[in-house]
Predicted model as a PDB file, atoms N, CA, C, CB and O in Angstrom, pLDDT in the B-factor column:
MODEL        1                                                                  
ATOM      1  N   UNK A   1      89.696 134.346  89.727  1.00 57.00           N  
ATOM      2  CA  UNK A   1      88.838 133.400  90.420  1.00 57.00           C  
ATOM      3  C   UNK A   1      89.156 131.964  89.987  1.00 57.00           C  
ATOM      4  CB  UNK A   1      87.361 133.727  90.155  1.00 57.00           C  
ATOM      5  O   UNK A   1      89.328 131.079  90.824  1.00 57.00           O  
ATOM      6  N   UNK A   2      89.232 131.749  88.682  1.00 59.00           N  
ATOM      7  CA  UNK A   2      89.517 130.405  88.177  1.00 59.00           C  
ATOM      8  C   UNK A   2      90.919 129.965  88.576  1.00 59.00           C  
ATOM      9  CB  UNK A   2      89.362 130.358  86.651  1.00 59.00           C  
ATOM     10  O   UNK A   2      91.163 128.786  88.834  1.00 59.00           O  
ATOM     11  N   UNK A   3      91.835 130.926  88.621  1.00 59.00           N  
ATOM     12  CA  UNK A   3      93.207 130.601  88.994  1.00 59.00           C  
ATOM     13  C   UNK A   3      93.282 130.175  90.462  1.00 59.00           C  
ATOM     14  CB  UNK A   3      94.132 131.803  88.739  1.00 59.00           C  
ATOM     15  O   UNK A   3      93.990 129.227  90.801  1.00 59.00           O  
ATOM     16  N   UNK A   4      92.559 130.869  91.320  1.00 58.00           N  
ATOM     17  CA  UNK A   4      92.533 130.517  92.741  1.00 58.00           C  
ATOM     18  C   UNK A   4      91.880 129.153  92.938  1.00 58.00           C  
ATOM     19  CB  UNK A   4      91.784 131.593  93.555  1.00 58.00           C  
ATOM     20  O   UNK A   4      92.335 128.357  93.760  1.00 58.00           O  
ATOM     21  N   UNK A   5      90.829 128.888  92.197  1.00 55.00           N  
ATOM     22  CA  UNK A   5      90.151 127.593  92.293  1.00 55.00           C  
ATOM     23  C   UNK A   5      91.066 126.460  91.844  1.00 55.00           C  
ATOM     24  CB  UNK A   5      88.869 127.597  91.451  1.00 55.00           C  
ATOM     25  O   UNK A   5      91.084 125.385  92.443  1.00 55.00           O  
ATOM     26  N   UNK A   6      91.822 126.714  90.785  1.00 56.00           N  
ATOM     27  CA  UNK A   6      92.739 125.708  90.266  1.00 56.00           C  
ATOM     28  C   UNK A   6      93.829 125.412  91.293  1.00 56.00           C  
ATOM     29  CB  UNK A   6      93.362 126.175  88.936  1.00 56.00           C  
ATOM     30  O   UNK A   6      94.189 124.255  91.508  1.00 56.00           O  
ATOM     31  N   UNK A   7      94.348 126.457  91.923  1.00 57.00           N  
ATOM     32  CA  UNK A   7      95.399 126.289  92.912  1.00 57.00           C  
ATOM     33  C   UNK A   7      94.852 125.544  94.135  1.00 57.00           C  
ATOM     34  CB  UNK A   7      95.983 127.660  93.323  1.00 57.00           C  
ATOM     35  O   UNK A   7      95.536 124.685  94.691  1.00 57.00           O  
ATOM     36  N   UNK A   8      93.644 125.862  94.548  1.00 56.00           N  
ATOM     37  CA  UNK A   8      93.036 125.229  95.712  1.00 56.00           C  
ATOM     38  C   UNK A   8      92.799 123.744  95.447  1.00 56.00           C  
ATOM     39  CB  UNK A   8      91.714 125.927  96.076  1.00 56.00           C  
ATOM     40  O   UNK A   8      93.097 122.904  96.296  1.00 56.00           O  
ATOM     41  N   UNK A   9      92.266 123.423  94.274  1.00 55.00           N  
ATOM     42  CA  UNK A   9      91.976 122.026  93.970  1.00 55.00           C  
ATOM     43  C   UNK A   9      93.268 121.224  93.865  1.00 55.00           C  
ATOM     44  CB  UNK A   9      91.169 121.914  92.666  1.00 55.00           C  
ATOM     45  O   UNK A   9      93.291 120.037  94.189  1.00 55.00           O  
ATOM     46  N   UNK A  10      94.333 121.859  93.417  1.00 55.00           N  
ATOM     47  CA  UNK A  10      95.609 121.153  93.292  1.00 55.00           C  
ATOM     48  C   UNK A  10      96.173 120.811  94.670  1.00 55.00           C  
ATOM     49  CB  UNK A  10      96.621 122.002  92.497  1.00 55.00           C  
ATOM     50  O   UNK A  10      96.741 119.736  94.862  1.00 55.00           O  
ATOM     51  N   UNK A  11      96.018 121.717  95.619  1.00 53.00           N  
ATOM     52  CA  UNK A  11      96.583 121.467  96.946  1.00 53.00           C  
ATOM     53  C   UNK A  11      95.715 120.534  97.774  1.00 53.00           C  
ATOM     54  CB  UNK A  11      96.773 122.774  97.685  1.00 53.00           C  
ATOM     55  O   UNK A  11      96.242 119.776  98.589  1.00 53.00           O  
ATOM     56  N   UNK A  12      94.401 120.568  97.589  1.00 55.00           N  
ATOM     57  CA  UNK A  12      93.529 119.736  98.415  1.00 55.00           C  
ATOM     58  C   UNK A  12      93.279 118.359  97.801  1.00 55.00           C  
ATOM     59  CB  UNK A  12      92.208 120.441  98.638  1.00 55.00           C  
ATOM     60  O   UNK A  12      92.727 117.479  98.461  1.00 55.00           O  
ATOM     61  N   UNK A  13      93.675 118.170  96.566  1.00 61.00           N  
ATOM     62  CA  UNK A  13      93.438 116.891  95.902  1.00 61.00           C  
ATOM     63  C   UNK A  13      94.386 115.835  96.481  1.00 61.00           C  
ATOM     64  CB  UNK A  13      93.633 117.022  94.360  1.00 61.00           C  
ATOM     65  O   UNK A  13      95.600 116.034  96.511  1.00 61.00           O  
ATOM     66  N   UNK A  14      93.827 114.724  96.935  1.00 67.00           N  
ATOM     67  CA  UNK A  14      94.667 113.666  97.484  1.00 67.00           C  
ATOM     68  C   UNK A  14      95.081 112.706  96.377  1.00 67.00           C  
ATOM     69  CB  UNK A  14      93.930 112.909  98.609  1.00 67.00           C  
ATOM     70  O   UNK A  14      94.368 112.499  95.396  1.00 67.00           O  
ATOM     71  N   UNK A  15      96.261 112.130  96.575  1.00 75.00           N  
ATOM     72  CA  UNK A  15      96.669 111.088  95.633  1.00 75.00           C  
ATOM     73  C   UNK A  15      95.821 109.849  95.878  1.00 75.00           C  
ATOM     74  CB  UNK A  15      98.189 110.760  95.776  1.00 75.00           C  
ATOM     75  O   UNK A  15      95.351 109.609  96.990  1.00 75.00           O  
ATOM     76  N   UNK A  16      95.634 109.066  94.821  1.00 77.00           N  
ATOM     77  CA  UNK A  16      94.838 107.849  94.963  1.00 77.00           C  
ATOM     78  C   UNK A  16      95.569 106.876  95.881  1.00 77.00           C  
ATOM     79  CB  UNK A  16      94.562 107.197  93.578  1.00 77.00           C  
ATOM     80  O   UNK A  16      96.745 106.578  95.676  1.00 77.00           O  
ATOM     81  N   UNK A  17      94.864 106.390  96.889  1.00 76.00           N  
ATOM     82  CA  UNK A  17      95.481 105.493  97.852  1.00 76.00           C  
ATOM     83  C   UNK A  17      95.640 104.115  97.242  1.00 76.00           C  
ATOM     84  CB  UNK A  17      94.654 105.420  99.142  1.00 76.00           C  
ATOM     85  O   UNK A  17      94.694 103.549  96.695  1.00 76.00           O  
ATOM     86  N   UNK A  18      96.849 103.584  97.342  1.00 79.00           N  
ATOM     87  CA  UNK A  18      97.101 102.242  96.825  1.00 79.00           C  
ATOM     88  C   UNK A  18      96.786 101.197  97.888  1.00 79.00           C  
ATOM     89  CB  UNK A  18      98.560 102.106  96.356  1.00 79.00           C  
ATOM     90  O   UNK A  18      96.836 101.492  99.082  1.00 79.00           O  
ATOM     91  N   UNK A  19      96.467  99.994  97.468  1.00 75.00           N  
ATOM     92  CA  UNK A  19      96.152  98.895  98.374  1.00 75.00           C  
ATOM     93  C   UNK A  19      97.407  98.480  99.130  1.00 75.00           C  
ATOM     94  CB  UNK A  19      95.560  97.693  97.600  1.00 75.00           C  
ATOM     95  O   UNK A  19      98.442  98.198  98.526  1.00 75.00           O  
ATOM     96  N   UNK A  20      97.308  98.444 100.454  1.00 80.00           N  
ATOM     97  CA  UNK A  20      98.424  98.034 101.297  1.00 80.00           C  
ATOM     98  C   UNK A  20      98.021  96.743 101.998  1.00 80.00           C  
ATOM     99  CB  UNK A  20      98.810  99.155 102.333  1.00 80.00           C  
ATOM    100  O   UNK A  20      97.124  96.756 102.842  1.00 80.00           O  
ATOM    101  N   UNK A  21      98.673  95.618 101.662  1.00 76.00           N  
ATOM    102  CA  UNK A  21      98.202  94.307 102.133  1.00 76.00           C  
ATOM    103  C   UNK A  21      98.133  94.158 103.658  1.00 76.00           C  
ATOM    104  CB  UNK A  21      99.095  93.244 101.587  1.00 76.00           C  
ATOM    105  O   UNK A  21      97.240  93.479 104.166  1.00 76.00           O  
ATOM    106  N   UNK A  22      99.061  94.781 104.391  1.00 77.00           N  
ATOM    107  CA  UNK A  22      99.068  94.591 105.838  1.00 77.00           C  
ATOM    108  C   UNK A  22      98.155  95.576 106.567  1.00 77.00           C  
ATOM    109  CB  UNK A  22     100.477  94.723 106.364  1.00 77.00           C  
ATOM    110  O   UNK A  22      97.758  95.322 107.704  1.00 77.00           O  
ATOM    111  N   UNK A  23      97.823  96.686 105.930  1.00 79.00           N  
ATOM    112  CA  UNK A  23      97.029  97.721 106.590  1.00 79.00           C  
ATOM    113  C   UNK A  23      95.569  97.700 106.186  1.00 79.00           C  
ATOM    114  CB  UNK A  23      97.604  99.069 106.294  1.00 79.00           C  
ATOM    115  O   UNK A  23      94.697  97.951 107.018  1.00 79.00           O  
ATOM    116  N   UNK A  24      95.285  97.409 104.934  1.00 78.00           N  
ATOM    117  CA  UNK A  24      93.937  97.568 104.393  1.00 78.00           C  
ATOM    118  C   UNK A  24      93.194  96.236 104.297  1.00 78.00           C  
ATOM    119  CB  UNK A  24      94.001  98.219 103.022  1.00 78.00           C  
ATOM    120  O   UNK A  24      93.792  95.160 104.311  1.00 78.00           O  
ATOM    121  N   UNK A  25      91.881  96.349 104.201  1.00 79.00           N  
ATOM    122  CA  UNK A  25      91.039  95.179 103.970  1.00 79.00           C  
ATOM    123  C   UNK A  25      91.215  94.752 102.516  1.00 79.00           C  
ATOM    124  CB  UNK A  25      89.533  95.482 104.296  1.00 79.00           C  
ATOM    125  O   UNK A  25      91.327  95.588 101.619  1.00 79.00           O  
ATOM    126  N   UNK A  26      91.238  93.443 102.297  1.00 86.00           N  
ATOM    127  CA  UNK A  26      91.406  92.950 100.925  1.00 86.00           C  
ATOM    128  C   UNK A  26      90.210  93.354 100.070  1.00 86.00           C  
ATOM    129  CB  UNK A  26      91.579  91.411 100.911  1.00 86.00           C  
ATOM    130  O   UNK A  26      89.083  93.368 100.566  1.00 86.00           O  
ATOM    131  N   UNK A  27      90.431  93.683  98.795  1.00 86.00           N  
ATOM    132  CA  UNK A  27      89.312  94.062  97.911  1.00 86.00           C  
ATOM    133  C   UNK A  27      88.238  92.980  97.806  1.00 86.00           C  
ATOM    134  CB  UNK A  27      89.838  94.377  96.525  1.00 86.00           C  
ATOM    135  O   UNK A  27      87.057  93.300  97.668  1.00 86.00           O  
ATOM    136  N   UNK A  28      88.625  91.720  97.868  1.00 89.00           N  
ATOM    137  CA  UNK A  28      87.634  90.636  97.782  1.00 89.00           C  
ATOM    138  C   UNK A  28      86.686  90.677  98.981  1.00 89.00           C  
ATOM    139  CB  UNK A  28      88.339  89.258  97.706  1.00 89.00           C  
ATOM    140  O   UNK A  28      85.492  90.410  98.843  1.00 89.00           O  
ATOM    141  N   UNK A  29      87.220  91.010 100.151  1.00 90.00           N  
ATOM    142  CA  UNK A  29      86.391  91.095 101.355  1.00 90.00           C  
ATOM    143  C   UNK A  29      85.413  92.264 101.223  1.00 90.00           C  
ATOM    144  CB  UNK A  29      87.275  91.261 102.628  1.00 90.00           C  
ATOM    145  O   UNK A  29      84.246  92.149 101.598  1.00 90.00           O  
ATOM    146  N   UNK A  30      85.890  93.378 100.691  1.00 91.00           N  
ATOM    147  CA  UNK A  30      85.011  94.533 100.475  1.00 91.00           C  
ATOM    148  C   UNK A  30      83.905  94.201  99.481  1.00 91.00           C  
ATOM    149  CB  UNK A  30      85.820  95.739  99.977  1.00 91.00           C  
ATOM    150  O   UNK A  30      82.752  94.583  99.681  1.00 91.00           O  
ATOM    151  N   UNK A  31      84.253  93.494  98.412  1.00 93.00           N  
ATOM    152  CA  UNK A  31      83.254  93.127  97.403  1.00 93.00           C  
ATOM    153  C   UNK A  31      82.198  92.208  98.012  1.00 93.00           C  
ATOM    154  CB  UNK A  31      83.929  92.441  96.193  1.00 93.00           C  
ATOM    155  O   UNK A  31      81.008  92.347  97.727  1.00 93.00           O  
ATOM    156  N   UNK A  32      82.636  91.272  98.848  1.00 94.00           N  
ATOM    157  CA  UNK A  32      81.693  90.362  99.494  1.00 94.00           C  
ATOM    158  C   UNK A  32      80.768  91.131 100.439  1.00 94.00           C  
ATOM    159  CB  UNK A  32      82.447  89.259 100.263  1.00 94.00           C  
ATOM    160  O   UNK A  32      79.564  90.874 100.481  1.00 94.00           O  
ATOM    161  N   UNK A  33      81.332  92.070 101.193  1.00 95.00           N  
ATOM    162  CA  UNK A  33      80.525  92.885 102.111  1.00 95.00           C  
ATOM    163  C   UNK A  33      79.528  93.740 101.335  1.00 95.00           C  
ATOM    164  CB  UNK A  33      81.431  93.783 102.981  1.00 95.00           C  
ATOM    165  O   UNK A  33      78.384  93.902 101.760  1.00 95.00           O  
ATOM    166  N   UNK A  34      79.961  94.290 100.194  1.00 96.00           N  
ATOM    167  CA  UNK A  34      79.057  95.096  99.371  1.00 96.00           C  
ATOM    168  C   UNK A  34      77.894  94.254  98.854  1.00 96.00           C  
ATOM    169  CB  UNK A  34      79.819  95.724  98.194  1.00 96.00           C  
ATOM    170  O   UNK A  34      76.748  94.702  98.852  1.00 96.00           O  
ATOM    171  N   UNK A  35      78.195  93.036  98.416  1.00 97.00           N  
ATOM    172  CA  UNK A  35      77.130  92.145  97.944  1.00 97.00           C  
ATOM    173  C   UNK A  35      76.149  91.829  99.065  1.00 97.00           C  
ATOM    174  CB  UNK A  35      77.725  90.844  97.383  1.00 97.00           C  
ATOM    175  O   UNK A  35      74.939  91.785  98.842  1.00 97.00           O  
ATOM    176  N   UNK A  36      76.667  91.609 100.265  1.00 97.00           N  
ATOM    177  CA  UNK A  36      75.799  91.308 101.405  1.00 97.00           C  
ATOM    178  C   UNK A  36      74.896  92.495 101.723  1.00 97.00           C  
ATOM    179  CB  UNK A  36      76.638  90.934 102.638  1.00 97.00           C  
ATOM    180  O   UNK A  36      73.703  92.321 101.971  1.00 97.00           O  
ATOM    181  N   UNK A  37      75.456  93.686 101.717  1.00 98.00           N  
ATOM    182  CA  UNK A  37      74.663  94.891 102.008  1.00 98.00           C  
ATOM    183  C   UNK A  37      73.566  95.076 100.962  1.00 98.00           C  
ATOM    184  CB  UNK A  37      75.571  96.145 102.054  1.00 98.00           C  
ATOM    185  O   UNK A  37      72.429  95.396 101.307  1.00 98.00           O  
ATOM    186  N   UNK A  38      73.899  94.876  99.688  1.00 98.00           N  
ATOM    187  CA  UNK A  38      72.908  95.012  98.620  1.00 98.00           C  
ATOM    188  C   UNK A  38      71.816  93.955  98.764  1.00 98.00           C  
ATOM    189  CB  UNK A  38      73.581  94.897  97.237  1.00 98.00           C  
ATOM    190  O   UNK A  38      70.636  94.249  98.571  1.00 98.00           O  
ATOM    191  N   UNK A  39      72.206  92.719  99.106  1.00 98.00           N  
ATOM    192  CA  UNK A  39      71.235  91.635  99.266  1.00 98.00           C  
ATOM    193  C   UNK A  39      70.282  91.945 100.421  1.00 98.00           C  
ATOM    194  CB  UNK A  39      71.957  90.288  99.510  1.00 98.00           C  
ATOM    195  O   UNK A  39      69.071  91.766 100.293  1.00 98.00           O  
ATOM    196  N   UNK A  40      70.825  92.409 101.546  1.00 98.00           N  
ATOM    197  CA  UNK A  40      69.988  92.724 102.709  1.00 98.00           C  
ATOM    198  C   UNK A  40      69.047  93.887 102.400  1.00 98.00           C  
ATOM    199  CB  UNK A  40      70.866  93.063 103.932  1.00 98.00           C  
ATOM    200  O   UNK A  40      67.875  93.861 102.777  1.00 98.00           O  
ATOM    201  N   UNK A  41      69.565  94.912 101.710  1.00 98.00           N  
ATOM    202  CA  UNK A  41      68.719  96.064 101.352  1.00 98.00           C  
ATOM    203  C   UNK A  41      67.594  95.629 100.410  1.00 98.00           C  
ATOM    204  CB  UNK A  41      69.569  97.183 100.688  1.00 98.00           C  
ATOM    205  O   UNK A  41      66.458  96.081 100.556  1.00 98.00           O  
ATOM    206  N   UNK A  42      67.898  94.762  99.452  1.00 98.00           N  
ATOM    207  CA  UNK A  42      66.867  94.271  98.534  1.00 98.00           C  
ATOM    208  C   UNK A  42      65.822  93.448  99.291  1.00 98.00           C  
ATOM    209  CB  UNK A  42      67.504  93.423  97.408  1.00 98.00           C  
ATOM    210  O   UNK A  42      64.626  93.563  99.024  1.00 98.00           O  
ATOM    211  N   UNK A  43      66.272  92.626 100.226  1.00 98.00           N  
ATOM    212  CA  UNK A  43      65.348  91.805 101.014  1.00 98.00           C  
ATOM    213  C   UNK A  43      64.414  92.682 101.844  1.00 98.00           C  
ATOM    214  CB  UNK A  43      66.128  90.847 101.932  1.00 98.00           C  
ATOM    215  O   UNK A  43      63.212  92.425 101.911  1.00 98.00           O  
ATOM    216  N   UNK A  44      64.965  93.709 102.470  1.00 98.00           N  
ATOM    217  CA  UNK A  44      64.146  94.613 103.280  1.00 98.00           C  
ATOM    218  C   UNK A  44      63.139  95.362 102.401  1.00 98.00           C  
ATOM    219  CB  UNK A  44      65.041  95.615 104.043  1.00 98.00           C  
ATOM    220  O   UNK A  44      61.972  95.510 102.763  1.00 98.00           O  
ATOM    221  N   UNK A  45      63.611  95.834 101.239  1.00 98.00           N  
ATOM    222  CA  UNK A  45      62.721  96.550 100.326  1.00 98.00           C  
ATOM    223  C   UNK A  45      61.589  95.673  99.816  1.00 98.00           C  
ATOM    224  CB  UNK A  45      63.507  97.093  99.157  1.00 98.00           C  
ATOM    225  O   UNK A  45      60.436  96.103  99.770  1.00 98.00           O  
ATOM    226  N   UNK A  46      61.917  94.444  99.433  1.00 98.00           N  
ATOM    227  CA  UNK A  46      60.877  93.535  98.942  1.00 98.00           C  
ATOM    228  C   UNK A  46      59.911  93.137 100.050  1.00 98.00           C  
ATOM    229  CB  UNK A  46      61.509  92.285  98.335  1.00 98.00           C  
ATOM    230  O   UNK A  46      58.713  92.989  99.813  1.00 98.00           O  
ATOM    231  N   UNK A  47      60.434  92.965 101.259  1.00 98.00           N  
ATOM    232  CA  UNK A  47      59.551  92.648 102.388  1.00 98.00           C  
ATOM    233  C   UNK A  47      58.588  93.794 102.649  1.00 98.00           C  
ATOM    234  CB  UNK A  47      60.373  92.347 103.657  1.00 98.00           C  
ATOM    235  O   UNK A  47      57.404  93.568 102.902  1.00 98.00           O  
ATOM    236  N   UNK A  48      59.087  95.021 102.589  1.00 98.00           N  
ATOM    237  CA  UNK A  48      58.234  96.190 102.796  1.00 98.00           C  
ATOM    238  C   UNK A  48      57.128  96.251 101.729  1.00 98.00           C  
ATOM    239  CB  UNK A  48      59.082  97.483 102.766  1.00 98.00           C  
ATOM    240  O   UNK A  48      55.961  96.488 102.042  1.00 98.00           O  
ATOM    241  N   UNK A  49      57.518  96.033 100.471  1.00 98.00           N  
ATOM    242  CA  UNK A  49      56.517  96.045  99.400  1.00 98.00           C  
ATOM    243  C   UNK A  49      55.485  94.945  99.584  1.00 98.00           C  
ATOM    244  CB  UNK A  49      57.191  95.895  98.045  1.00 98.00           C  
ATOM    245  O   UNK A  49      54.296  95.160  99.349  1.00 98.00           O  
ATOM    246  N   UNK A  50      55.935  93.765 100.004  1.00 98.00           N  
ATOM    247  CA  UNK A  50      55.012  92.660 100.219  1.00 98.00           C  
ATOM    248  C   UNK A  50      54.016  92.995 101.328  1.00 98.00           C  
ATOM    249  CB  UNK A  50      55.781  91.380 100.563  1.00 98.00           C  
ATOM    250  O   UNK A  50      52.832  92.681 101.211  1.00 98.00           O  
ATOM    251  N   UNK A  51      54.482  93.621 102.393  1.00 97.00           N  
ATOM    252  CA  UNK A  51      53.588  93.996 103.496  1.00 97.00           C  
ATOM    253  C   UNK A  51      52.597  95.058 103.037  1.00 97.00           C  
ATOM    254  CB  UNK A  51      54.398  94.512 104.707  1.00 97.00           C  
ATOM    255  O   UNK A  51      51.417  94.986 103.380  1.00 97.00           O  
ATOM    256  N   UNK A  52      53.054  96.038 102.269  1.00 97.00           N  
ATOM    257  CA  UNK A  52      52.159  97.088 101.769  1.00 97.00           C  
ATOM    258  C   UNK A  52      51.091  96.492 100.858  1.00 97.00           C  
ATOM    259  CB  UNK A  52      52.958  98.170 101.015  1.00 97.00           C  
ATOM    260  O   UNK A  52      49.916  96.841 100.967  1.00 97.00           O  
ATOM    261  N   UNK A  53      51.494  95.597  99.961  1.00 97.00           N  
ATOM    262  CA  UNK A  53      50.523  94.964  99.054  1.00 97.00           C  
ATOM    263  C   UNK A  53      49.540  94.097  99.837  1.00 97.00           C  
ATOM    264  CB  UNK A  53      51.250  94.111  97.987  1.00 97.00           C  
ATOM    265  O   UNK A  53      48.342  94.095  99.553  1.00 97.00           O  
ATOM    266  N   UNK A  54      50.047  93.365 100.818  1.00 97.00           N  
ATOM    267  CA  UNK A  54      49.177  92.516 101.630  1.00 97.00           C  
ATOM    268  C   UNK A  54      48.161  93.363 102.411  1.00 97.00           C  
ATOM    269  CB  UNK A  54      50.020  91.662 102.601  1.00 97.00           C  
ATOM    270  O   UNK A  54      46.988  92.998 102.499  1.00 97.00           O  
ATOM    271  N   UNK A  55      48.599  94.460 102.961  1.00 96.00           N  
ATOM    272  CA  UNK A  55      47.684  95.371 103.670  1.00 96.00           C  
ATOM    273  C   UNK A  55      46.628  95.921 102.727  1.00 96.00           C  
ATOM    274  CB  UNK A  55      48.462  96.530 104.315  1.00 96.00           C  
ATOM    275  O   UNK A  55      45.461  96.040 103.099  1.00 96.00           O  
ATOM    276  N   UNK A  56      47.039  96.261 101.490  1.00 96.00           N  
ATOM    277  CA  UNK A  56      46.084  96.822 100.537  1.00 96.00           C  
ATOM    278  C   UNK A  56      45.044  95.781 100.126  1.00 96.00           C  
ATOM    279  CB  UNK A  56      46.817  97.354  99.299  1.00 96.00           C  
ATOM    280  O   UNK A  56      43.871  96.112  99.953  1.00 96.00           O  
ATOM    281  N   UNK A  57      45.464  94.533  99.969  1.00 96.00           N  
ATOM    282  CA  UNK A  57      44.541  93.479  99.552  1.00 96.00           C  
ATOM    283  C   UNK A  57      43.602  93.101 100.697  1.00 96.00           C  
ATOM    284  CB  UNK A  57      45.321  92.241  99.069  1.00 96.00           C  
ATOM    285  O   UNK A  57      42.401  92.936 100.483  1.00 96.00           O  
ATOM    286  N   UNK A  58      44.134  92.967 101.891  1.00 93.00           N  
ATOM    287  CA  UNK A  58      43.313  92.529 103.027  1.00 93.00           C  
ATOM    288  C   UNK A  58      42.532  93.661 103.671  1.00 93.00           C  
ATOM    289  CB  UNK A  58      44.183  91.876 104.064  1.00 93.00           C  
ATOM    290  O   UNK A  58      41.448  93.449 104.214  1.00 93.00           O  
ATOM    291  N   UNK A  59      43.091  94.875 103.609  1.00 80.00           N  
ATOM    292  CA  UNK A  59      42.453  95.982 104.321  1.00 80.00           C  
ATOM    293  C   UNK A  59      41.531  96.701 103.431  1.00 80.00           C  
ATOM    294  CB  UNK A  59      43.461  96.935 104.879  1.00 80.00           C  
ATOM    295  O   UNK A  59      40.897  97.669 103.851  1.00 80.00           O  
TER     296      UNK A  59                                                      
ENDMDL                                                                          
END                                                                             
């Protein structure tokens, strides 16, 4: 069983993809997009909490 699993993982394991300047998005662009997504998610979460707290205080 372990031998079959080892053989399977060896064949299905992909090599790590290297950065290709003409084909791939630059890492800096990805980092900027990730920061934007995190900022937007934090803003939405804080807005939701603010609305819940406001409803609890007023209602």
